[in-house]
MARTI-973930 format. One record per residue: x, z, y of N, C-alpha, C in turn. Coordinates in steps of 0.02 Angstrom, whole numbers, padded with zeros to 5 digits, always signed. Layout:
REM MARTI-973930
XZYXZYXZY
...
END
This chain:
REM MARTI-973930
+05983+07334+04065+05973+07298+04133+05901+07302+04146
+05875+07321+04203+05805+07323+04228+05784+07245+04234
+05715+07241+04215+05691+07168+04225+05683+07156+04296
+05696+07089+04311+05695+07071+04380+05619+07065+04404
+05606+07092+04460+05542+07089+04490+05538+07037+04550
+05483+07009+04550+05464+06957+04603+05470+06981+04674
+05512+06955+04716+05526+06975+04787+05467+06945+04829
+05477+06955+04893+05429+06927+04938+05443+06858+04971
+05488+06826+04939+05509+06760+04965+05452+06711+04970
+05416+06703+04915+05365+06656+04907+05305+06672+04960
+05293+06734+04965+05242+06752+05013+05262+06739+05081
+05328+06753+05100+05348+06738+05168+05352+06668+05185
+05370+06630+05142+05368+06557+05150+05299+06532+05152
+05249+06559+05111+05181+06536+05121+05154+06556+05191
+05174+06615+05208+05149+06636+05273+05173+06599+05332
+05239+06587+05325+05273+06545+05377+05241+06472+05383
+05226+06447+05332+05193+06373+05319+05121+06383+05353
+05085+06435+05339+05020+06438+05372+05025+06441+05448
+05060+06486+05469+05072+06490+05549+05102+06427+05578
+05149+06397+05551+05182+06335+05573+05132+06280+05578
+05092+06270+05522+05044+06214+05525+04987+06224+05576
+04965+06286+05579+04911+06301+05623+04937+06288+05700
+04996+06316+05711+05027+06306+05778+05033+06234+05797
+05059+06194+05746+05069+06120+05759+05000+06086+05773
+04949+06109+05738+04882+06074+05744+04856+06089+05817
+04869+06152+05838+04844+06161+05908+04886+06123+05963
+04949+06123+05948+04996+06092+05998+04980+06014+05999
+04970+05985+05940+04957+05914+05936+04891+05890+05976
+04838+05931+05969+04777+05921+06011+04785+05926+06080
+04828+05981+06104+04838+05986+06177+04887+05937+06209
+04924+05903+06167+04975+05854+06190+04962+05785+06180
+04897+05772+06159+04879+05702+06142+04877+05656+06205
+04912+05601+06209+04906+05553+06263+04834+05524+06262
+04817+05490+06319+04753+05465+06327+04736+05406+06281
+04786+05372+06253+04780+05316+06209+04796+05328+06136
+04788+05401+06122+04802+05413+06053+04747+05463+06025
+04739+05472+05955+04686+05521+05942+04717+05552+05878
+04684+05615+05863+04705+05646+05803+04644+05649+05758
+04653+05631+05693+04598+05632+05649+04610+05689+05596
+04560+05736+05600+04562+05792+05554+04519+05779+05494
+04540+05769+05435+04504+05755+05380+04509+05805+05323
+04467+05808+05277+04471+05851+05223+04475+05804+05155
+04504+05837+05103+04500+05798+05041+04426+05790+05021
+04417+05737+04982+04349+05720+04958+04320+05773+04923
+04254+05785+04927+04212+05832+04893+04147+05792+04868
+04121+05821+04819+04067+05784+04783+04002+05820+04790
+03947+05774+04793+03881+05804+04793+03850+05773+04731
+03818+05819+04691+03777+05799+04629+03716+05765+04648
+03702+05704+04642+03636+05672+04659+03582+05702+04613
+03527+05701+04644+03471+05731+04608+03401+05699+04619
+03353+05712+04580+03283+05693+04596+03244+05753+04614
+03189+05744+04656+03145+05792+04673+03106+05818+04616
+03094+05781+04560+03060+05805+04502+03097+05767+04444
+03113+05808+04396+03152+05778+04339+03121+05797+04274
+03127+05750+04223+03107+05767+04158+03169+05801+04124
+03154+05837+04070+03205+05877+04040+03273+05844+04022
+03261+05777+03996+03317+05745+03972+03368+05730+04032
+03340+05718+04094+03381+05705+04150+03416+05768+04173
+03378+05825+04173+03404+05886+04200+03459+05913+04154
+03462+05905+04085+03513+05930+04043+03555+05878+04012
+03546+05811+04033+03579+05760+04002+03647+05743+04034
+03674+05780+04092+03729+05763+04126+03730+05688+04150
+03674+05663+04170+03668+05592+04189+03664+05578+04258
+03681+05633+04299+03673+05627+04371+03739+05595+04397
+03732+05549+04445+03785+05522+04477+03814+05569+04531
+03875+05558+04544+03908+05599+04602+03924+05552+04659
+03909+05578+04721+03927+05552+04785+03985+05582+04820
+04038+05543+04831+04097+05571+04860+04088+05572+04940
+04099+05630+04960+04099+05640+05035+04168+05646+05061
+04190+05607+05108+04253+05613+05144+04237+05629+05215
+04250+05683+05231+04222+05710+05299+04283+05726+05344
+04264+05721+05411+04316+05730+05458+04289+05734+05527
+04337+05751+05577+04316+05744+05651+04385+05715+05685
+04372+05673+05738+04434+05646+05768+04428+05664+05846
+04488+05677+05873+04494+05704+05940+04537+05653+05980
+04511+05630+06040+04545+05583+06083+04575+05619+06136
+04643+05594+06155+04680+05629+06204+04655+05614+06276
+04685+05645+06323+04660+05637+06394+04610+05693+06417
+04602+05744+06378+04551+05795+06398+04484+05783+06367
+04472+05728+06327+04405+05718+06304+04386+05769+06252
+04320+05783+06247+04296+05825+06194+04299+05792+06127
+04297+05834+06069+04294+05798+06006+04232+05755+06004
+04242+05692+05970+04190+05648+05959+04145+05667+05905
+04086+05641+05889+04044+05663+05837+04082+05655+05770
+04070+05700+05725+04104+05704+05663+04080+05646+05624
+04122+05629+05566+04103+05572+05530+04105+05597+05459
+04068+05555+05410+04068+05562+05337+04063+05496+05308
+04096+05486+05251+04096+05422+05213+04074+05436+05141
+04026+05399+05121+04000+05410+05055+04015+05351+05007
+04029+05371+04943+04041+05314+04900+04047+05349+04831
+04071+05306+04780+04084+05334+04713+04154+05362+04700
+04199+05334+04671+04263+05359+04665+04308+05364+04730
+04345+05414+04742+04377+05418+04809+04432+05371+04818
+04439+05344+04877+04501+05303+04895+04510+05312+04964
+04562+05346+04988+04568+05380+05056+04573+05321+05103
+04611+05272+05088+04627+05220+05141+04560+05181+05151
+04522+05167+05101+04460+05131+05114+04413+05175+05152
+04414+05245+05139+04372+05287+05179+04390+05284+05251
+04455+05281+05269+04476+05283+05341+04470+05216+05375
+04467+05160+05341+04461+05092+05377+04405+05089+05422
+04351+05105+05410+04294+05102+05461+04306+05146+05523
+04342+05210+05507+04354+05254+05560+04405+05222+05614
+04454+05196+05588+04511+05165+05626+04478+05111+05667
+04430+05070+05641+04399+05017+05671+04359+05041+05728
+04329+05102+05725+04282+05133+05775+04333+05158+05831
+04391+05184+05809+04429+05216+05855+04464+05162+05902
+04469+05104+05885+04494+05049+05918+04450+05028+05978
+04386+05048+05966+04338+05034+06018+04327+05082+06075
+04365+05146+06063+04362+05195+06110+04407+05170+06174
+04379+05181+06239+04417+05162+06302+04486+05198+06299
+04539+05163+06305+04602+05187+06306+04635+05173+06242
+04604+05188+06187+04634+05173+06117+04631+05099+06106
+04588+05062+06138+04583+04993+06122+04639+04955+06145
+04682+04975+06191+04742+04944+06218+04807+04974+06187
+04798+05020+06138+04859+05044+06102+04892+04990+06066
+04960+04978+06078+04990+04921+06042+04990+04917+05968
+05002+04974+05936+04999+04978+05865+04962+05032+05833
+04893+05031+05840+04858+05089+05816+04860+05089+05740
+04891+05139+05717+04897+05152+05644+04910+05231+05634
+04917+05246+05572+04926+05317+05554+05001+05331+05565
+05023+05360+05619+05092+05368+05631+05119+05433+05588
+05077+05483+05584+05094+05538+05545+05034+05568+05506
+05060+05597+05455+05005+05640+05413+05033+05713+05406
+04990+05753+05428+05018+05823+05426+04969+05857+05380
+04990+05911+05334+04949+05944+05293+04952+06019+05301
+04893+06048+05304+04891+06120+05308+04915+06152+05246
+04936+06216+05247+04958+06250+05188+04903+06256+05133
+04924+06260+05076+04871+06264+05022+04822+06317+05035
+04755+06300+05027+04704+06351+05032+04694+06376+05105
+04724+06346+05151+04720+06365+05224+04702+06307+05268
+04664+06257+05238+04650+06198+05284+04579+06193+05303
+04539+06246+05299+04474+06246+05310+04461+06234+05386
+04410+06199+05409+04398+06180+05477+04339+06140+05488
+04333+06109+05539+04275+06065+05561+04247+06022+05502
+04294+05983+05467+04272+05938+05414+04231+05976+05356
+04253+06036+05341+04214+06078+05293+04142+06088+05319
+04138+06102+05382+04071+06114+05411+04034+06052+05407
+04062+05992+05414+04028+05926+05411+03990+05920+05339
+04041+05929+05293+04022+05923+05219+03963+05975+05205
+03966+06036+05224+03915+06084+05210+03845+06065+05245
+03853+06042+05305+03793+06019+05338+03760+05962+05304
+03795+05910+05279+03765+05855+05239+03732+05880+05174
+03770+05920+05140+03746+05938+05076+03681+05981+05081
+03678+06026+05135+03616+06067+05145+03557+06023+05168
+03572+05972+05210+03519+05923+05229+03493+05885+05166
+03541+05859+05129+03518+05822+05061+03474+05868+05019
+03496+05927+05008+03460+05972+04961+03389+05984+04999
+03385+05987+05065+03317+05996+05093+03274+05942+05089
+03303+05884+05090+03262+05820+05081+03236+05819+05014
+03277+05836+04959+03258+05834+04892+03200+05888+04883
+03204+05943+04915+03149+05988+04908+03084+05972+04935
+03091+05916+04980+03029+05896+05019+03004+05830+04982
+03035+05811+04926+03005+05756+04884+03043+05693+04892
+03100+05692+04917+03146+05632+04925+03194+05628+04866
+03195+05575+04831+03243+05570+04777+03310+05540+04806
+03362+05571+04777+03433+05549+04798+03466+05541+04731
+03459+05483+04698+03492+05475+04634+03559+05438+04640
+03584+05409+04697+03644+05376+04701+03672+05393+04768
+03737+05370+04784+03770+05380+04845+03737+05339+04900
+03717+05278+04882+03681+05238+04934+03611+05265+04955
+03576+05299+04910+03508+05331+04928+03524+05388+04967
+03578+05421+04960+03601+05480+04997+03614+05459+05071
+03648+05403+05076+03669+05376+05137+03608+05355+05175
+03564+05316+05148+03501+05298+05180+03457+05354+05202
+03450+05405+05159+03407+05461+05177+03436+05506+05230
+03503+05517+05232+03536+05554+05286+03537+05509+05352
+03537+05446+05349+03541+05406+05408+03474+05410+05447
+03417+05419+05413+03355+05421+05443+03340+05484+05479
+03384+05536+05472+03373+05597+05503+03400+05597+05578
+03404+05659+05602+03430+05675+05672+03497+05705+05667
+03537+05695+05621+03603+05724+05618+03652+05693+05667
+03689+05735+05692+03745+05714+05745+03809+05700+05710
+03801+05664+05651+03858+05647+05610+03855+05575+05595
+03908+05540+05614+03911+05462+05601+03925+05456+05527
+03881+05417+05490+03890+05407+05421+03916+05336+05408
+03951+05323+05351+03979+05259+05340+03974+05260+05261
+03952+05203+05234+03949+05197+05163+04002+05143+05137
+04035+05164+05090+04092+05121+05065+04069+05092+04996
+04071+05027+04990+04052+04999+04925+04107+05014+04871
+04083+05023+04812+04135+05038+04755+04175+04983+04740
+04149+04922+04752+04188+04863+04738+04243+04856+04787
+04233+04875+04849+04294+04874+04898+04347+04912+04878
+04339+04975+04847+04385+05015+04824+04428+04991+04767
+04391+04963+04717+04418+04926+04663+04462+04874+04682
+04445+04834+04729+04480+04776+04756+04544+04804+04787
+04538+04855+04822+04601+04885+04856+04649+04912+04806
+04622+04948+04749+04666+04966+04698+04705+04909+04667
+04673+04854+04656+04703+04802+04625+04762+04769+04667
+04751+04777+04740+04801+04750+04780+04862+04795+04785
+04858+04856+04764+04912+04904+04769+04970+04889+04725
+05034+04889+04744+05090+04878+04702+05092+04928+04645
+05105+04912+04581+05108+04954+04527+05173+04992+04514
+05231+04969+04555+05292+04992+04537+05322+05035+04599
+05278+05065+04643+05305+05109+04692+05341+05166+04665
+05401+05182+04691+05439+05244+04669+05405+05306+04700
+05409+05365+04664+05382+05428+04687+05423+05461+04740
+05388+05487+04788+05423+05524+04848+05440+05596+04812
+05506+05615+04817+05521+05680+04792+05486+05737+04823
+05474+05789+04786+05445+05851+04812+05378+05845+04852
+05338+05799+04822+05272+05786+04863+05226+05850+04871
+05232+05900+04825+05195+05957+04826+05216+06010+04875
+05275+05992+04901+05307+06046+04953+05303+06018+05019
+05302+05958+05033+05304+05927+05104+05237+05938+05142
+05239+05943+05207+05186+05957+05248+05180+05905+05306
+05226+05861+05315+05229+05809+05360+05257+05742+05344
+05223+05690+05349+05245+05623+05332+05245+05582+05401
+05297+05550+05419+05305+05503+05482+05320+05434+05451
+05280+05384+05475+05291+05316+05457+05302+05277+05520
+05363+05251+05523+05383+05212+05588+05391+05141+05572
+05400+05122+05510+05413+05048+05495+05387+05036+05423
+05369+04973+05403+05343+04964+05333+05396+04984+05284
+05369+05026+05233+05411+05041+05177+05458+05098+05186
+05458+05134+05246+05501+05187+05256+05467+05243+05289
+05478+05303+05273+05449+05358+05295+05500+05416+05305
+05490+05460+05353+05520+05525+05360+05476+05578+05336
+05502+05633+05308+05458+05689+05282+05494+05753+05292
+05453+05801+05297+05479+05872+05312+05433+05923+05269
+05469+05978+05257+05434+06030+05224+05379+06062+05259
+05387+06068+05330+05339+06094+05378+05340+06040+05440
+05282+06044+05476+05278+05990+05535+05323+06024+05583
+05353+05975+05623+05397+05995+05676+05362+05989+05739
+05372+06037+05786+05339+06042+05851+05362+05983+05897
+05418+05955+05882+05442+05899+05926+05394+05842+05921
+05370+05829+05855+05319+05776+05842+05258+05786+05878
+05239+05846+05894+05174+05858+05921+05176+05831+06002
+05231+05824+06024+05238+05799+06095+05268+05726+06093
+05266+05692+06036+05282+05621+06031+05353+05606+06009
+05391+05654+05994+05462+05638+05970+05456+05641+05894
+05448+05586+05864+05433+05580+05793+05501+05578+05748
+05556+05556+05783+05619+05542+05747+05668+05600+05750
+05647+05656+05770+05699+05717+05775+05726+05729+05706
+05772+05772+05700+05801+05790+05635+05792+05867+05620
+05742+05894+05652+05720+05962+05642+05692+05971+05568
+05689+06034+05549+05660+06055+05484+05688+06015+05430
+05750+06000+05430+05782+05962+05375+05749+05897+05355
+05741+05860+05408+05708+05796+05399+05738+05756+05350
+05700+05722+05304+05731+05680+05253+05693+05613+05259
+05726+05561+05238+05700+05492+05232+05694+05469+05164
+05641+05425+05158+05632+05393+05094+05611+05321+05104
+05635+05276+05068+05622+05206+05074+05589+05187+05005
+05531+05153+05012+05503+05119+04947+05541+05062+04924
+05592+05036+04958+05638+04987+04938+05698+05018+04914
+05716+05021+04851+05771+05055+04822+05834+05028+04845
+05836+04970+04867+05901+04943+04894+05922+04965+04960
+05881+05000+04997+05896+05024+05063+05948+05086+05056
+05995+05085+05102+06045+05135+05102+06046+05173+05174
+06040+05235+05167+06041+05273+05233+06100+05322+05243
+06153+05305+05205+06211+05348+05208+06245+05348+05276
+06236+05292+05314+06273+05289+05377+06236+05324+05437
+06176+05347+05418+06135+05376+05469+06139+05456+05458
+06171+05492+05505+06178+05559+05496+06118+05602+05487
+06060+05573+05515+05999+05615+05502+05975+05616+05436
+05988+05558+05404+05960+05547+05335+06008+05557+05280
+06072+05582+05295+06121+05578+05242+06114+05649+05204
+06056+05658+05174+06047+05717+05128+06057+05695+05055
+06078+05746+05011+06090+05728+04943+06026+05705+04906
+06029+05667+04860+05971+05633+04821+05940+05692+04790
+05874+05705+04792+05842+05754+04758+05824+05738+04686
+05826+05793+04643+05812+05780+04572+05739+05776+04568
+05711+05729+04527+05637+05730+04511+05621+05777+04459
+05606+05842+04480+05599+05899+04437+05542+05890+04395
+05492+05847+04413+05433+05838+04375+05444+05788+04315
+05504+05762+04312+05516+05710+04263+05534+05739+04198
+05512+05716+04143+05526+05747+04072+05608+05736+04058
+05640+05692+04097+05715+05687+04085+05754+05746+04097
+05726+05791+04138+05769+05850+04155+05756+05907+04100
+05706+05900+04055+05699+05949+04003+05758+05956+03956
+05780+06013+03944+05842+06025+03899+05900+06028+03942
+05899+06016+04004+05962+06018+04046+05971+06086+04080
+06033+06101+04093+06056+06163+04132+06036+06153+04205
+06017+06208+04234+06004+06208+04308+06024+06280+04342
+06026+06277+04401+06040+06343+04443+05983+06352+04484
+05956+06412+04480+05894+06427+04526+05903+06491+04562
+05868+06499+04613+05870+06558+04655+05811+06602+04638
+05823+06666+04623+05773+06715+04610+05796+06778+04644
+05750+06800+04695+05764+06862+04735+05835+06863+04765
+05844+06806+04795+05907+06794+04839+05966+06790+04794
+05964+06777+04730+06023+06780+04690+06016+06713+04644
+06073+06687+04627+06077+06625+04585+06083+06643+04515
+06042+06606+04465+06043+06620+04397+06046+06549+04361
+06086+06543+04315+06083+06478+04270+06035+06483+04218
+06011+06429+04197+05961+06429+04140+05947+06360+04115
+05911+06350+04061+05898+06288+04031+05821+06271+04039
+05809+06210+04064+05737+06189+04079+05701+06173+04012
+05644+06207+04003+05608+06200+03941+05546+06151+03952
+05512+06156+04002+05456+06117+04021+05453+06109+04097
+05412+06057+04115+05408+06039+04187+05331+06016+04197
+05307+06026+04260+05249+05995+04288+05258+05974+04359
+05203+05956+04398+05213+05932+04458+05243+05981+04509
+05236+06041+04502+05258+06096+04549+05306+06149+04522
+05310+06151+04459+05352+06205+04425+05394+06181+04372
+05449+06220+04359+05490+06208+04298+05496+06276+04257
+05486+06272+04191+05487+06326+04150+05562+06332+04121
+05598+06382+04143+05666+06386+04130+05682+06451+04088
+05726+06442+04037+05749+06501+03998+05808+06527+04037
+05812+06584+04062+05864+06604+04108+05909+06655+04079
+05973+06654+04100+06024+06705+04083+06013+06763+04127
+06044+06822+04111+06044+06879+04146+06115+06886+04177
+06121+06928+04235+06184+06937+04267+06210+07000+04247
+06283+07005+04242+06316+07065+04230+06369+07080+04279
+06380+07035+04321+06432+07044+04379+06438+06978+04421
+06483+06978+04460+06491+06912+04504+06508+06854+04459
+06463+06806+04462+06468+06745+04423+06480+06760+04348
+06446+06811+04325+06450+06826+04248+06379+06832+04223
+06365+06798+04173+06298+06794+04145+06294+06799+04067
+06245+06823+04038+06234+06831+03966+06165+06817+03950
+06158+06800+03887+06089+06793+03857+06059+06852+03839
+05999+06875+03869+05969+06938+03853+05942+06935+03775
+05936+06999+03747+05905+07000+03681+05831+06974+03682
+05795+06990+03736+05731+06965+03737+05725+06909+03783
+05705+06851+03755+05708+06786+03796+05674+06791+03864
+05705+06769+03916+05680+06771+03989+05656+06707+04003
+05596+06691+03987+05561+06623+04004+05507+06626+04053
+05521+06588+04101+05472+06597+04162+05463+06529+04201
+05404+06521+04231+05387+06464+04272+05415+06475+04343
+05460+06428+04365+05483+06437+04438+05458+06375+04483
+05443+06388+04545+05423+06330+04588+05486+06287+04597
+05475+06222+04603+05532+06176+04609+05579+06189+04667
+05548+06218+04718+05590+06229+04779+05644+06284+04762
+05633+06322+04709+05677+06377+04698+05734+06357+04643
+05727+06294+04617+05773+06260+04572+05820+06224+04619
+05883+06249+04618+05936+06213+04664+05962+06141+04642
+05982+06143+04579+06021+06085+04558+06033+06085+04482
+06039+06026+04448+06061+06022+04383+06143+06039+04384
+06160+06076+04329+06232+06097+04322+06259+06083+04253
+06326+06077+04248+06350+06077+04182+06343+06141+04144
+06350+06145+04080+06337+06209+04045+06391+06262+04066
+06375+06320+04081+06423+06375+04105+06478+06376+04048
+06539+06404+04075+06595+06410+04037+06602+06476+04005
+06623+06481+03943+06637+06546+03908+06697+06583+03941
+06685+06642+03967+06739+06686+03992+06758+06742+03940
+06708+06766+03901+06722+06815+03850+06681+06788+03792
+06679+06830+03740+06638+06811+03678+06565+06813+03695
+06541+06846+03744+06470+06854+03756+06455+06827+03832
+06502+06832+03878+06486+06816+03942+06512+06745+03966
+06470+06713+04009+06483+06641+04036+06483+06648+04112
+06505+06590+04136+06512+06585+04213+06503+06514+04231
+06470+06502+04285+06461+06433+04320+06531+06414+04341
+06548+06356+04338+06618+06327+04361+06627+06350+04434
+06690+06371+04444+06710+06408+04512+06687+06367+04568
+06709+06301+04570+06700+06259+04630+06623+06252+04646
+06595+06237+04591+06513+06221+04591+06482+06292+04618
+06502+06348+04591+06474+06417+04610+06481+06421+04689
+06545+06411+04710+06560+06427+04779+06523+06373+04824
+06511+06312+04801+06477+06263+04840+06406+06284+04847
+06373+06308+04796+06301+06329+04799+06296+06392+04840
+06347+06439+04835+06344+06499+04878+06346+06482+04955
+06395+06433+04969+06401+06414+05039+06343+06377+05065
+06310+06336+05022+06256+06301+05046+06193+06343+05054
+06181+06389+05006+06116+06429+05008+06124+06497+05034
+06183+06515+05058+06201+06586+05083+06166+06636+05035
+06176+06630+04970+06152+06678+04920+06213+06703+04876
+06210+06756+04853+06271+06780+04812+06270+06753+04743
+06331+06746+04718+06337+06723+04647+06353+06785+04611
END
């Protein structure tokens, strides 16, 4: 039997996500109401603080502090131009504390000040490695400006000194400084027993409409770009941080409970996965946040599988792992088969051959 070769499914999915998220971003900005805004932010990046002149012990001692930059640009609806970009500086990253002063500033914008519930309705994520944009330019500008100041004799040993040095310049970037203590206090106030949202590495849109309840999708839906946040497009799923909530009566959210593939509890269990449009059974060996390592069987016919002489061990993305299954049944001394009803159910649901 020839070894299976990787198909183009992963690349096609990646390319679709790229185009979908870019198209959604453009549509969102074009359809913003006058009393709403879109905030485009980047994940935090660090700047290595430095002195204009250093002794050898400082230069090689790994004793420099790091200043975290959380950069972004926000756009207000009603045909307004993008407002000045912003950047927040502090030590350890804490996204909500970073955004709090930005939300306060947005409340002061004419039109947004009378919004009934100004909050983060949705979070949308660009496809991995394809989220570059204005926030990256803001971060680059600040780092180059800081390096220029150091070359001119200004010491920047801490995040606070960086904030003060940059604030004295003529940059068209609004700067905010977040105290480290504020972040530590916020961390202490967070509940310690929040359940994990399934498939967090795969989703690209999160919608929050009520406390403790979110909708999420693998890709952003164009309906939400025009204000329809509760559509059931793109296989919308619901998650509640209150485990007692039940959504079975709601047809939009009546989706099967997803397996937490990153949990060590699935190691050693049988699963069914899709590879090159075909279903294969296997045993999970290891897991991480995004992949499962599975020892797979090979196919010899319709719903007939056998263990190859050379172990077929490979890491598969969690989106390619369909479900946990009972151990396949012996049909001959060497061949095994997935239970007939289960095999037919997976084939009907995934439109892939058994």
